[in-house]
C-alpha positions as CSV (number, residue, x, y, z in Angstrom):
1,M,104.7,122.5,100.8
2,A,102.6,120.1,99.4
3,A,102.5,120.2,95.2
4,R,99.3,120.4,93.6
5,P,97.4,117.4,92.7
6,H,97.7,115.8,89.3
7,S,97.6,112.5,87.5
8,I,100.2,110.8,85.8
9,V,98.9,110.0,81.9
10,Y,100.2,106.5,80.9
11,E,100.3,106.9,77.1
12,V,102.9,103.5,76.6
13,R,101.8,100.3,77.3
14,T,104.5,97.2,77.2
15,L,104.6,94.0,75.6
16,A,103.5,93.0,79.0
17,E,100.6,93.9,79.0
18,I,99.7,94.2,75.2
19,Y,100.7,89.8,75.0
20,W,99.3,89.2,78.6
21,K,96.7,86.8,77.0
22,K,100.5,84.8,75.0
23,Q,102.3,85.3,78.8
24,I,99.3,84.0,80.6
25,L,96.7,81.9,79.4
26,P,98.7,79.0,78.4
27,Y,99.6,78.3,82.1
28,L,95.5,77.7,82.5
29,P,93.4,74.5,81.7
30,S,91.1,75.1,78.3
31,A,88.0,76.0,79.9
32,L,89.6,78.8,82.0
33,R,91.3,79.9,78.8
34,A,88.4,80.3,76.6
35,V,86.5,82.7,79.6
36,L,89.1,84.8,79.7
37,D,90.2,84.8,75.8
38,E,87.0,85.9,75.0
39,Q,86.2,88.2,77.8
40,C,89.1,90.1,78.5
41,C,90.3,91.6,76.0
42,G,92.9,95.2,76.2
43,G,96.0,96.1,78.4
44,G,93.9,97.1,81.6
45,L,94.2,93.6,83.3
46,E,95.3,94.2,86.7
47,E,94.4,90.5,88.3
48,I,93.0,87.3,87.9
49,R,91.3,85.7,91.2
50,L,91.5,81.8,91.3
51,R,89.4,80.5,94.5
52,V,88.2,76.5,94.9
53,G,84.7,77.1,94.7
54,Q,84.0,80.8,94.2
55,P,83.6,82.4,90.6
56,L,86.3,82.9,88.8
57,F,86.8,87.2,89.3
58,V,89.3,89.4,87.1
59,H,90.3,93.1,88.3
60,N,90.5,96.0,85.4
61,G,91.1,99.5,85.9
62,E,87.6,100.1,86.6
63,G,86.8,97.7,89.0
64,E,85.6,94.4,89.6
65,V,84.4,91.7,86.4
66,L,83.2,88.3,87.0
67,P,83.4,86.7,83.3
68,C,80.4,84.1,82.0
69,L,80.8,80.8,80.9
70,G,79.2,80.8,77.7
71,G,76.7,83.5,78.4
72,C,75.5,80.8,80.8
73,G,76.8,82.4,84.7
74,P,79.7,82.6,86.2
75,Y,82.9,80.1,85.8
76,Y,83.1,78.7,88.7
77,V,86.6,77.0,90.0
78,T,87.6,73.7,90.5
79,S,90.2,72.0,92.8
80,L,91.2,70.2,90.0
81,D,91.9,74.0,88.1
82,I,94.1,75.1,90.9
83,Q,96.0,71.7,90.8
84,S,96.5,72.2,86.9
85,V,97.5,75.8,86.8
86,L,100.2,74.9,89.9
87,L,101.5,72.5,88.1
88,R,101.7,74.5,84.8
89,M,103.6,77.0,86.5
90,T,106.0,74.6,88.5
91,E,106.5,72.9,85.3
92,H,105.4,69.8,87.2
93,S,108.0,70.2,90.2
94,L,106.4,71.6,93.2
95,Y,109.6,70.7,94.6
96,A,112.4,72.7,92.3
97,R,110.2,76.1,93.2
98,D,109.4,75.1,97.3
99,E,111.1,78.3,98.2
100,E,109.3,80.4,96.1
101,L,106.0,79.2,97.5
102,R,107.0,78.9,100.5
103,R,107.3,83.0,100.4
104,G,103.6,82.7,98.6
105,Y,104.4,83.9,95.2
106,L,106.3,82.5,91.8
107,S,106.9,84.8,89.3
108,L,106.1,84.1,85.2
109,P,108.5,85.0,82.0
110,G,106.9,88.8,81.2
111,G,107.8,89.6,85.0
112,H,104.2,88.5,85.8
113,R,103.7,87.5,89.6
114,V,101.5,84.8,91.0
115,G,100.3,84.7,94.9
116,F,99.3,81.8,96.1
117,A,96.6,80.8,99.5
118,G,96.4,77.4,101.3
119,R,97.4,75.4,104.6
120,T,101.1,76.1,105.7
121,V,103.2,74.2,107.5
122,L,105.2,75.7,110.3
123,E,108.7,74.1,111.7
124,N,110.0,76.1,114.8
125,G,107.0,79.0,114.4
126,A,108.1,80.1,110.7
127,V,106.0,78.7,107.5
128,K,108.2,75.8,106.1
129,L,106.0,74.9,103.5
130,L,102.5,75.9,101.6
131,R,100.6,73.3,101.0
132,D,96.8,72.6,99.8
133,I,96.6,75.6,97.5
134,S,93.1,77.4,97.0
135,G,93.4,80.4,95.9
136,I,95.8,81.8,93.0
137,N,95.6,85.6,92.1
138,I,97.7,86.1,88.9
139,R,98.6,89.9,89.0
140,V,99.4,90.9,85.2
141,A,102.9,93.3,85.2
142,H,102.4,96.6,84.0
143,E,105.6,97.8,82.8
144,I,105.1,102.0,81.9
145,K,107.6,103.7,80.7
146,G,107.2,107.4,80.9
147,A,105.3,106.9,84.5
148,G,107.7,108.8,86.1
149,Q,108.5,112.0,83.5
150,K,106.4,114.2,85.8
151,I,108.3,113.7,89.4
152,L,111.9,113.1,87.7
153,P,112.8,116.9,87.6
154,R,112.0,116.7,91.7
155,I,114.0,113.9,92.8
156,Y,117.1,114.7,90.1
157,C,118.7,117.6,91.0
158,A,120.2,118.8,87.6
159,A,122.9,121.7,89.1
160,E,124.1,119.3,91.4
161,K,124.1,116.0,89.6
162,T,122.5,114.4,92.4
163,V,119.7,112.6,93.7
164,R,117.1,113.3,96.2
165,H,116.5,110.4,99.2
166,T,112.7,110.0,98.0
167,L,109.7,107.8,99.6
168,I,106.6,107.2,97.5
169,V,103.4,106.3,99.4
170,S,100.2,104.9,98.3
171,P,97.3,102.3,99.2
172,P,97.6,99.2,97.4
173,Q,97.1,99.1,93.6
174,A,97.8,102.9,93.3
175,G,100.9,102.6,91.0
176,K,103.6,103.1,93.4
177,T,105.9,100.2,92.1
178,T,104.9,100.8,88.7
179,L,106.6,104.6,89.7
180,L,109.2,103.1,91.3
181,R,110.5,101.1,88.1
182,D,110.4,103.7,85.8
183,L,112.5,106.4,87.9
184,A,114.8,103.2,88.3
185,R,114.7,103.3,84.9
186,M,115.5,106.5,83.9
187,L,118.2,107.0,86.0
188,S,120.2,104.2,85.7
189,S,119.9,104.9,81.9
190,G,120.6,108.4,81.6
191,D,119.4,110.9,79.0
192,S,121.9,111.9,76.4
193,A,119.4,114.9,75.0
194,T,119.9,116.6,78.3
195,G,123.0,115.9,79.2
196,R,121.8,113.6,82.8
197,P,124.0,111.0,82.9
198,G,123.2,107.5,83.8
199,L,123.5,106.0,87.3
200,K,124.4,102.8,89.0
201,V,121.5,101.5,90.5
202,G,120.7,98.9,92.6
203,I,117.8,97.2,93.1
204,V,116.7,94.9,96.0
205,D,113.5,93.5,95.2
206,E,112.3,91.0,97.5
207,R,109.1,90.1,96.1
208,S,110.1,90.3,92.5
209,E,107.7,93.1,91.8
210,I,109.8,95.7,90.9
211,A,112.2,94.0,88.2
212,G,110.3,90.9,87.6
213,C,113.1,88.6,87.6
214,Y,112.2,85.0,86.0
215,A,115.3,83.0,87.1
216,G,117.4,85.8,87.9
217,V,116.7,88.2,85.0
218,P,115.0,91.4,85.2
219,Q,111.7,90.6,82.3
220,L,111.4,94.2,83.3
221,D,113.4,97.2,81.8
222,V,114.7,98.8,84.8
223,G,117.8,100.5,83.0
224,M,121.2,99.4,81.5
225,R,123.1,100.3,84.8
226,S,120.8,98.3,87.2
227,D,122.1,95.4,89.5
228,V,119.4,93.5,90.7
229,L,119.2,91.6,94.3
230,D,115.7,89.1,93.5
231,G,114.1,87.7,96.6
232,C,116.4,88.9,99.2
233,P,115.3,90.5,102.3
234,K,115.2,94.2,102.3
235,A,117.4,94.9,104.8
236,E,120.2,92.5,104.7
237,G,119.8,93.4,100.0
238,M,120.5,96.8,101.1
239,M,123.5,96.2,102.6
240,M,124.6,93.8,100.4
241,L,124.4,96.1,97.6
242,V,126.4,98.9,99.1
243,R,129.4,96.4,99.7
244,S,129.8,94.4,96.6
245,M,128.1,97.0,93.9
246,S,129.0,100.7,94.7
247,P,125.7,101.8,94.1
248,Q,125.3,105.4,93.2
249,V,121.1,105.2,94.1
250,V,119.8,102.1,95.8
251,V,115.8,101.3,95.1
252,T,113.5,98.8,97.2
253,D,109.7,98.7,97.7
254,E,107.4,98.4,100.9
255,L,109.6,99.6,104.4
256,G,107.9,98.8,107.2
257,R,110.5,96.8,109.6
258,P,112.7,98.3,112.0
259,E,115.5,96.4,110.4
260,D,114.6,98.3,106.7
261,I,114.6,101.8,109.2
262,R,118.0,100.9,110.5
263,A,119.0,100.0,107.0
264,V,117.8,102.8,104.7
265,E,120.2,104.8,107.6
266,E,123.4,102.9,106.6
267,V,122.8,103.6,102.8
268,I,122.5,107.2,103.3
269,S,125.5,107.2,105.5
270,S,127.6,105.6,102.9
271,G,126.3,108.1,100.0
272,A,124.3,106.4,98.2
273,A,120.7,107.9,97.7
274,V,117.6,106.3,98.7
275,L,114.3,105.5,96.5
276,A,111.9,103.2,98.1
277,T,108.3,103.3,98.8
278,A,105.7,102.1,101.6
279,H,102.1,101.3,102.1
280,G,99.8,104.2,103.1
281,R,97.2,106.5,102.1
282,T,98.3,109.9,104.0
283,V,101.5,111.0,105.5
284,E,99.4,111.5,108.8
285,E,98.9,107.7,108.0
286,L,102.7,106.9,108.2
287,L,103.5,108.9,110.8
288,K,101.2,106.5,113.2
289,R,103.8,103.9,112.3
290,P,106.7,104.3,115.0
291,S,109.2,102.6,112.8
292,L,108.2,104.5,109.6
293,A,107.3,107.8,111.6
294,G,111.3,107.6,112.5
295,L,112.0,107.9,108.9
296,F,110.7,111.6,108.6
297,T,111.2,113.0,112.5
298,R,115.1,112.0,111.9
299,N,114.8,113.6,108.1
300,L,116.5,110.6,106.0
301,F,113.8,111.3,103.7
302,E,114.5,114.9,101.5
303,L,110.6,114.0,99.5
304,V,107.5,112.0,99.9
305,V,105.5,111.4,96.7
306,V,101.8,110.8,97.7
307,L,99.8,108.4,95.5
308,S,96.4,107.5,94.9
309,R,93.6,105.9,92.6
310,R,91.6,108.9,92.6
311,K,92.0,109.7,88.6
312,G,93.4,106.2,87.8
313,P,96.7,104.6,89.1
314,G,99.7,106.8,89.4
315,T,97.6,110.0,90.7
316,V,100.2,112.4,92.4
317,E,98.4,113.5,95.6
318,A,101.0,115.1,97.2
319,V,105.2,116.0,97.1
320,Y,106.3,116.8,100.4
321,R,109.7,118.0,101.5
322,G,111.1,116.6,104.2
323,E,111.0,119.5,106.9
324,D,106.9,119.4,105.9
325,I,106.9,115.9,107.1
326,I,108.6,117.3,110.7
327,K,106.2,120.2,110.6
328,I,103.2,118.3,110.5
329,A,104.3,115.5,113.1
330,K,105.1,118.1,115.7
331,D,101.7,120.5,114.6
332,R,99.7,117.1,115.5
333,G,102.1,116.6,118.8
334,W,103.0,113.0,118.3
335,A,105.2,111.7,120.9
336,H,107.9,110.5,118.5
337,A,108.1,113.3,116.4
338,G,111.5,114.1,118.3
């Protein structure tokens, strides 16, 4: 049944956390740089939020912070601030990174990710362009080696040298991608001290959050035997990796669409293990979503790890076996329990 809750203790901070000022501040205009450089210290920064006509907000592990301008009140973001940031991040060539902007985000050196809000331009019912940017969210990369250390023995079966199909479930910003990345790193690199071999890991990083690729090169450590498809749709990418890279483990983030689920079935049928994540707070919540419920009721995942922020990001609330999930579904009487 479900394991007892415990908290992952993050002991090691990486260069991406410690040196975020060197990696992010150069993209900001001087007034914004001064405010953030003076008032935002330490490695716990998670987001920098810019919205035209609104105060500058930052988010860290303790919540929301409102930096002040010279002690005289909040710094209000202007449209010129937004334009300056956008031009710096695209190296004064919006066209060169138009495809990324269409998807609503850019990747920066160091693995940091920048999201945008504004006016969309449609073509045949699909988003063609993102124009008139009015909001920017700079998400600071958090690569924490050791985050998966306590979970790895549950996922990797040393006796059989196999990896269990595992789904990591959590609400936003509760550490699921951080945990997924570290598990990929450890499985890929292996451990000579314990005799655990390194495995070929294929990563489909649709939104550049797992490996944090910049110009196609991972900025975060995902292991020495990992191959990354950056910016590729999950379903298509999983099948591309199986056909061309012969992975032993396939890793991807945020399952949810019916085509993702079909691809997971194909990967498992090929003999590769699957490590993935999904948005949700509880198993019961996922079972109410028909596409995801099928993952459990067909027993595709052997383990489900549920995370929260209750004791900080990465708090492991429970670890379920696949058969536990089926029992929960049947006990609730859901029609799609199978």
